[in-house]
DRENMAR-992014 format. One line per 5 residues: number of its first residue (from 1); their letters; for each residue x, y, z of N, C-alpha, C, O. Coordinates in steps of 0.2 Angstrom, whole numbers, plus 5000, padded with zeros to 4 digits. Layout:
// residues N
NUM) A) X Y Z X Y Z X Y Z X Y Z ~ ...
END
This chain:
// residues 198
1) MHAVL) 5209 4791 4888 5211 4791 4895 5205 4795 4899 5203 4800 4897 ~ 5204 4793 4905 5199 4796 4909 5203 4801 4914 5208 4798 4917 ~ 5201 4807 4915 5204 4811 4920 5199 4816 4923 5193 4816 4921 ~ 5202 4820 4928 5197 4824 4932 5200 4831 4931 5206 4832 4931 ~ 5195 4836 4930 5197 4843 4930 5199 4845 4937 5195 4844 4942
6) ATGNP) 5204 4849 4938 5206 4851 4945 5203 4858 4946 5202 4860 4952 ~ 5200 4861 4941 5197 4868 4942 5189 4867 4943 5186 4863 4941 ~ 5187 4871 4948 5180 4872 4949 5177 4878 4946 5171 4879 4946 ~ 5181 4882 4942 5178 4888 4938 5175 4885 4932 5178 4882 4928 ~ 5168 4886 4932 5164 4883 4926 5167 4886 4919 5166 4882 4914
11) RKAAE) 5169 4892 4919 5171 4895 4912 5177 4893 4910 5178 4891 4904 ~ 5182 4892 4915 5188 4889 4913 5188 4881 4911 5191 4879 4907 ~ 5183 4878 4915 5182 4871 4914 5179 4870 4906 5181 4865 4903 ~ 5175 4874 4904 5172 4874 4898 5177 4875 4892 5177 4871 4887 ~ 5182 4879 4894 5188 4881 4889 5192 4874 4888 5194 4872 4883
16) ILELL) 5194 4871 4894 5198 4865 4894 5194 4859 4891 5198 4856 4887 ~ 5188 4859 4892 5184 4853 4889 5184 4854 4881 5185 4849 4878 ~ 5184 4860 4879 5184 4861 4872 5191 4859 4869 5191 4857 4863 ~ 5196 4861 4873 5203 4860 4870 5205 4853 4871 5209 4851 4867 ~ 5203 4849 4876 5206 4842 4877 5201 4837 4876 5202 4831 4876
21) GGVLT) 5195 4839 4874 5189 4834 4873 5191 4828 4868 5188 4823 4869 ~ 5195 4829 4863 5196 4824 4858 5202 4819 4861 5203 4814 4858 ~ 5205 4821 4866 5211 4817 4869 5209 4813 4875 5211 4808 4877 ~ 5205 4817 4880 5204 4814 4886 5196 4814 4888 5193 4819 4885 ~ 5194 4810 4892 5187 4810 4894 5187 4813 4901 5190 4810 4906
26) LAPRP) 5185 4819 4902 5186 4823 4908 5180 4823 4912 5174 4825 4910 ~ 5181 4822 4918 5175 4822 4923 5176 4829 4927 5182 4831 4928 ~ 5171 4832 4930 5171 4838 4933 5175 4837 4940 5175 4831 4943 ~ 5177 4842 4943 5180 4842 4949 5175 4840 4955 5170 4843 4955 ~ 5176 4835 4959 5171 4833 4964 5170 4839 4969 5174 4842 4971
31) CWLAE) 5164 4840 4970 5162 4845 4974 5164 4845 4981 5164 4850 4985 ~ 5166 4839 4984 5168 4837 4991 5175 4839 4992 5177 4839 4998 ~ 5179 4840 4987 5186 4842 4987 5187 4849 4990 5184 4854 4988 ~ 5191 4850 4995 5193 4857 4997 5197 4860 4992 5200 4857 4988 ~ 5197 4867 4993 5201 4871 4988 5208 4870 4990 5210 4869 4996
36) VVEDG) 5213 4871 4985 5220 4870 4986 5223 4877 4987 5222 4881 4983 ~ 5227 4877 4992 5231 4883 4993 5236 4884 4988 5241 4879 4987 ~ 5236 4889 4984 5241 4890 4978 5247 4894 4981 5247 4900 4980 ~ 5252 4891 4984 5257 4895 4987 5264 4893 4984 5269 4893 4987 ~ 5264 4890 4978 5270 4888 4974 5274 4895 4972 5271 4900 4972
41) ATVEE) 5280 4893 4971 5285 4899 4969 5285 4900 4962 5288 4905 4960 ~ 5282 4896 4958 5281 4897 4951 5274 4895 4948 5270 4892 4952 ~ 5273 4897 4942 5267 4895 4939 5266 4887 4938 5260 4885 4940 ~ 5271 4884 4936 5271 4877 4936 5269 4873 4943 5265 4869 4943 ~ 5272 4876 4948 5271 4873 4955 5264 4874 4957 5261 4869 4960
46) NAYLK) 5261 4880 4955 5254 4881 4957 5249 4876 4953 5245 4873 4956 ~ 5251 4875 4947 5247 4870 4943 5247 4863 4946 5243 4860 4946 ~ 5254 4862 4947 5255 4855 4950 5251 4854 4957 5249 4849 4958 ~ 5252 4859 4961 5248 4858 4968 5241 4857 4967 5238 4852 4970 ~ 5238 4860 4962 5230 4859 4961 5229 4852 4958 5225 4848 4960
51) ASAVA) 5233 4850 4953 5232 4844 4949 5234 4838 4954 5230 4833 4954 ~ 5239 4838 4957 5241 4833 4962 5236 4831 4967 5235 4826 4969 ~ 5234 4837 4970 5229 4836 4976 5223 4832 4973 5220 4828 4977 ~ 5220 4834 4967 5214 4831 4964 5216 4824 4962 5212 4819 4963 ~ 5222 4822 4959 5224 4816 4957 5224 4811 4963 5222 4805 4963
56) RATGL) 5227 4813 4969 5228 4809 4975 5221 4808 4978 5220 4802 4980 ~ 5217 4813 4978 5210 4812 4981 5206 4807 4977 5201 4804 4980 ~ 5206 4807 4970 5202 4803 4966 5205 4797 4964 5201 4792 4961 ~ 5211 4796 4964 5214 4790 4961 5215 4790 4953 5216 4785 4950 ~ 5213 4796 4950 5213 4797 4943 5218 4802 4941 5219 4807 4945
61) PAVAD) 5221 4802 4935 5225 4808 4933 5220 4814 4933 5214 4814 4932 ~ 5223 4820 4934 5220 4826 4935 5223 4832 4930 5229 4832 4929 ~ 5219 4836 4928 5221 4841 4923 5220 4848 4927 5215 4849 4929 ~ 5226 4852 4926 5225 4859 4929 5230 4863 4925 5234 4862 4921 ~ 5228 4870 4926 5233 4875 4924 5233 4881 4929 5230 4881 4933
66) DTVME) 5238 4885 4927 5239 4891 4931 5241 4896 4926 5245 4895 4922 ~ 5237 4902 4926 5238 4907 4921 5239 4913 4924 5236 4915 4929 ~ 5244 4917 4922 5246 4923 4925 5246 4929 4920 5248 4928 4914 ~ 5245 4935 4923 5246 4941 4919 5252 4945 4921 5252 4946 4927 ~ 5257 4946 4917 5263 4950 4919 5263 4956 4915 5265 4956 4909
71) VDALG) 5263 4962 4919 5262 4968 4916 5269 4972 4916 5272 4973 4922 ~ 5272 4974 4911 5278 4977 4911 5279 4983 4915 5283 4984 4919 ~ 5274 4988 4915 5274 4994 4919 5273 4993 4927 5275 4997 4931 ~ 5271 4987 4928 5270 4985 4935 5275 4980 4938 5274 4977 4943 ~ 5281 4980 4934 5286 4976 4937 5285 4968 4936 5287 4964 4940
76) RAPGL) 5281 4966 4931 5278 4960 4930 5273 4957 4935 5271 4952 4935 ~ 5270 4962 4939 5264 4961 4943 5258 4961 4938 5258 4964 4933 ~ 5253 4958 4940 5251 4954 4946 5254 4947 4947 5255 4944 4952 ~ 5257 4944 4941 5260 4938 4941 5257 4932 4945 5251 4931 4943 ~ 5260 4929 4950 5257 4924 4953 5251 4926 4957 5247 4921 4959
81) FSARY) 5250 4932 4958 5244 4934 4962 5238 4937 4957 5234 4940 4960 ~ 5239 4935 4951 5234 4937 4946 5227 4936 4948 5222 4940 4947 ~ 5225 4930 4951 5218 4928 4953 5216 4932 4959 5210 4932 4961 ~ 5221 4935 4963 5219 4938 4969 5222 4944 4970 5224 4946 4976 ~ 5224 4948 4965 5228 4954 4965 5224 4959 4970 5228 4963 4973
86) AGEGA) 5218 4960 4970 5214 4965 4974 5213 4962 4981 5209 4965 4984 ~ 5215 4956 4982 5214 4953 4989 5211 4947 4989 5208 4945 4984 ~ 5212 4943 4994 5208 4936 4994 5201 4937 4993 5198 4941 4997 ~ 5198 4933 4989 5191 4933 4988 5188 4938 4983 5183 4939 4981 ~ 5193 4943 4981 5191 4948 4976 5190 4945 4969 5192 4940 4967
91) GDAAN) 5185 4947 4966 5183 4945 4959 5187 4948 4953 5191 4952 4954 ~ 5185 4946 4947 5188 4948 4941 5188 4955 4941 5193 4959 4939 ~ 5182 4958 4942 5181 4966 4941 5186 4970 4945 5189 4975 4943 ~ 5187 4967 4952 5191 4971 4956 5198 4970 4954 5202 4975 4955 ~ 5200 4964 4952 5207 4963 4950 5209 4968 4944 5214 4971 4944
96) VAKVL) 5204 4968 4939 5205 4972 4933 5206 4979 4935 5210 4983 4933 ~ 5201 4982 4940 5201 4989 4942 5208 4991 4945 5210 4996 4944 ~ 5210 4986 4949 5217 4988 4952 5222 4988 4947 5226 4993 4948 ~ 5223 4984 4943 5228 4984 4937 5227 4991 4934 5232 4995 4933 ~ 5221 4993 4932 5220 4999 4928 5222 5005 4932 5225 5010 4929
101) AEMTG) 5220 5005 4938 5221 5011 4943 5229 5012 4944 5231 5017 4944 ~ 5233 5006 4944 5240 5007 4945 5243 5009 4939 5249 5011 4939 ~ 5240 5008 4933 5243 5010 4926 5240 5017 4924 5242 5019 4918 ~ 5237 5021 4928 5235 5027 4927 5241 5032 4925 5246 5032 4928 ~ 5240 5035 4919 5245 5039 4916 5251 5035 4912 5255 5039 4909
106) VTAPG) 5250 5029 4912 5255 5025 4908 5253 5025 4901 5247 5023 4899 ~ 5257 5027 4896 5255 5028 4889 5256 5022 4885 5259 5017 4888 ~ 5253 5021 4879 5253 5015 4875 5260 5012 4875 5260 5005 4875 ~ 5265 5015 4873 5272 5011 4873 5273 5007 4879 5277 5002 4879 ~ 5271 5009 4885 5272 5006 4891 5267 5001 4894 5267 4999 4900
111) RGAWA) 5262 5000 4890 5256 4996 4892 5257 4988 4890 5252 4985 4890 ~ 5263 4986 4888 5264 4979 4886 5263 4974 4892 5264 4976 4898 ~ 5261 4968 4890 5260 4963 4895 5261 4956 4892 5261 4955 4886 ~ 5263 4951 4896 5263 4944 4895 5258 4941 4898 5257 4941 4904 ~ 5254 4936 4895 5250 4931 4898 5253 4925 4897 5255 4923 4891
116) RTVAL) 5253 4921 4902 5257 4914 4902 5253 4909 4906 5250 4910 4911 ~ 5252 4903 4903 5249 4897 4906 5254 4891 4906 5257 4890 4901 ~ 5253 4888 4911 5256 4881 4912 5250 4876 4912 5246 4877 4917 ~ 5250 4872 4908 5245 4866 4908 5248 4860 4910 5253 4858 4907 ~ 5245 4856 4914 5248 4849 4915 5243 4844 4917 5237 4845 4919
121) LCYPD) 5245 4838 4916 5241 4832 4918 5246 4829 4923 5251 4827 4922 ~ 5243 4827 4929 5246 4824 4934 5243 4817 4936 5237 4817 4937 ~ 5247 4812 4936 5245 4806 4938 5245 4805 4946 5248 4809 4949 ~ 5241 4800 4948 5241 4799 4956 5248 4798 4959 5249 4799 4965 ~ 5252 4795 4955 5259 4794 4958 5264 4800 4958 5270 4799 4959
126) GRRVV) 5261 4806 4955 5265 4812 4955 5268 4813 4948 5271 4819 4947 ~ 5269 4809 4944 5271 4810 4937 5267 4815 4934 5261 4816 4935 ~ 5270 4819 4929 5266 4825 4926 5269 4826 4919 5274 4824 4917 ~ 5264 4828 4915 5265 4830 4908 5264 4837 4908 5258 4839 4909 ~ 5268 4841 4905 5268 4849 4906 5269 4852 4899 5273 4850 4895
131) SEGVT) 5265 4857 4898 5265 4861 4892 5264 4869 4894 5261 4870 4899 ~ 5267 4873 4890 5266 4880 4892 5264 4884 4886 5266 4882 4880 ~ 5260 4889 4887 5258 4894 4881 5259 4901 4884 5259 4903 4889 ~ 5261 4905 4879 5263 4912 4880 5260 4917 4875 5260 4915 4869 ~ 5257 4922 4877 5254 4927 4873 5256 4934 4875 5256 4936 4880
136) RGRIT) 5259 4938 4870 5262 4945 4871 5256 4949 4869 5252 4948 4864 ~ 5255 4955 4873 5249 4959 4871 5250 4966 4875 5256 4968 4877 ~ 5245 4969 4876 5245 4976 4879 5238 4976 4883 5233 4973 4882 ~ 5239 4981 4888 5233 4982 4893 5229 4988 4890 5233 4994 4889 ~ 5223 4988 4889 5219 4994 4887 5218 4999 4893 5220 4997 4899
141) ELPLG) 5215 5005 4892 5214 5009 4897 5207 5008 4900 5206 5010 4906 ~ 5203 5005 4897 5196 5003 4899 5194 4996 4897 5197 4994 4892 ~ 5190 4993 4901 5188 4986 4899 5183 4987 4893 5179 4991 4892 ~ 5184 4982 4889 5181 4982 4882 5178 4974 4881 5182 4970 4881 ~ 5172 4973 4881 5169 4967 4879 5166 4963 4885 5169 4964 4891
146) DCGFG) 5161 4959 4884 5158 4956 4890 5159 4948 4890 5157 4945 4894 ~ 5164 4946 4885 5165 4939 4885 5171 4937 4889 5175 4941 4891 ~ 5172 4930 4890 5178 4928 4894 5177 4930 4901 5172 4931 4904 ~ 5183 4930 4904 5184 4931 4912 5191 4933 4913 5195 4934 4909 ~ 5192 4934 4920 5199 4937 4921 5201 4943 4918 5197 4948 4919
151) YDPVF) 5206 4944 4915 5209 4950 4912 5207 4951 4905 5209 4955 4902 ~ 5203 4946 4903 5201 4946 4895 5198 4953 4893 5200 4955 4887 ~ 5194 4957 4897 5192 4963 4894 5197 4969 4893 5196 4974 4890 ~ 5203 4968 4896 5208 4973 4895 5215 4971 4892 5219 4974 4892 ~ 5215 4964 4889 5221 4962 4886 5219 4961 4879 5215 4958 4876
156) VPDDG) 5224 4964 4875 5224 4964 4867 5230 4960 4865 5235 4963 4866 ~ 5229 4954 4862 5235 4951 4860 5238 4954 4854 5235 4957 4850 ~ 5245 4954 4854 5248 4958 4848 5247 4955 4842 5247 4958 4837 ~ 5246 4948 4841 5244 4945 4835 5237 4944 4833 5235 4940 4829 ~ 5233 4948 4837 5226 4949 4835 5224 4954 4830 5228 4957 4827
161) DGRTL) 5218 4956 4831 5216 4962 4826 5214 4968 4830 5210 4972 4827 ~ 5216 4969 4836 5215 4975 4840 5210 4974 4845 5209 4979 4849 ~ 5206 4969 4845 5201 4968 4850 5204 4965 4856 5209 4961 4856 ~ 5200 4966 4862 5202 4963 4868 5200 4956 4868 5195 4954 4863 ~ 5202 4951 4872 5200 4944 4872 5192 4945 4874 5188 4940 4872
166) GQMTA) 5190 4950 4878 5183 4950 4880 5179 4952 4875 5173 4951 4875 ~ 5181 4954 4869 5177 4955 4863 5177 4950 4858 5174 4950 4853 ~ 5181 4944 4859 5181 4939 4855 5177 4933 4856 5174 4932 4862 ~ 5175 4929 4851 5172 4923 4853 5176 4918 4856 5183 4919 4857 ~ 5174 4913 4859 5178 4908 4863 5183 4905 4858 5189 4903 4860
171) AEKAR) 5181 4903 4852 5185 4900 4847 5191 4905 4845 5197 4903 4844 ~ 5190 4911 4844 5195 4916 4843 5200 4917 4849 5206 4917 4848 ~ 5197 4917 4855 5201 4918 4861 5206 4911 4861 5212 4912 4862 ~ 5203 4905 4860 5207 4899 4861 5213 4899 4856 5218 4896 4857 ~ 5212 4902 4850 5217 4902 4845 5223 4907 4847 5229 4905 4845
176) LYCRG) 5222 4912 4850 5227 4917 4852 5229 4917 4859 5235 4919 4860 ~ 5225 4915 4863 5227 4916 4870 5232 4910 4873 5232 4905 4870 ~ 5236 4912 4878 5240 4907 4881 5237 4901 4883 5240 4895 4883 ~ 5231 4901 4886 5228 4895 4889 5227 4890 4883 5228 4884 4884 ~ 5224 4893 4877 5223 4888 4872 5229 4885 4869 5229 4880 4867
181) RAFRA) 5234 4889 4869 5241 4887 4866 5244 4881 4871 5246 4876 4868 ~ 5243 4882 4877 5246 4878 4882 5242 4871 4882 5245 4866 4882 ~ 5235 4871 4881 5232 4865 4881 5232 4862 4874 5231 4855 4874 ~ 5233 4865 4869 5234 4862 4863 5240 4858 4863 5241 4853 4860 ~ 5245 4861 4866 5252 4858 4866 5251 4852 4871 5254 4847 4869
186) LATSL) 5247 4852 4876 5247 4847 4880 5243 4841 4877 5245 4835 4877 ~ 5238 4843 4873 5234 4838 4869 5238 4834 4864 5238 4828 4864 ~ 5243 4838 4861 5248 4835 4856 5252 4830 4860 5254 4824 4857 ~ 5255 4832 4866 5259 4828 4870 5256 4821 4872 5259 4816 4871 ~ 5249 4822 4874 5246 4816 4877 5244 4811 4871 5243 4805 4872
191) AGPAC) 5243 4814 4865 5241 4810 4859 5247 4807 4856 5246 4802 4852 ~ 5253 4809 4858 5259 4806 4854 5260 4799 4856 5258 4797 4861 ~ 5264 4796 4852 5265 4789 4853 5270 4787 4859 5270 4782 4862 ~ 5273 4792 4861 5278 4791 4867 5277 4797 4871 5281 4802 4872 ~ 5271 4797 4875 5270 4803 4879 5275 4802 4885 5275 4797 4889
196) RSR) 5279 4808 4886 5284 4808 4891 5281 4812 4897 5278 4817 4897 ~ 5283 4809 4903 5281 4812 4909 5287 4813 4914 5292 4810 4913 ~ 5286 4817 4919 5292 4818 4924 5289 4818 4931 5293 4819 4935
END
């Protein structure tokens, strides 16, 4: 099946291509498409907003995800605002710095967090195939590692070896992180003999 990536983030696009390459032939997001306002009330709604806009514009199925970081000590923030926690247009470093500043004085038992991804394929008629991935972990006191993006330098998966995602290779991250889990589940659904959509 031919599909279009809804993300214009080259690092995220590379991760998705690696995870879905054996199931879909993926084209990059057209550069002429306007950015989509992510004002959904849930993670799935935001992913659907992105994918449906690209699918309607191109006439092809589109693949999107939305990934959020939910920190226990911050009342599950930044949540839906993960990508713009430090304000509209803020980059990864600013978002990470804000989370760390707000967690000043929080000790190890209280630094737990959830990373959650909804991945989906949306057809031009609005039907969608949806998968979810979740990773439990903790937030470090300082950024560690130069790999990855987003909150990778401060997130240590509970089922890892103590390193942050920012210290891992792309393959190690894909195995443990919610985005890899969500897209592997989506690939399985799309490859199945009876792919169900809604």
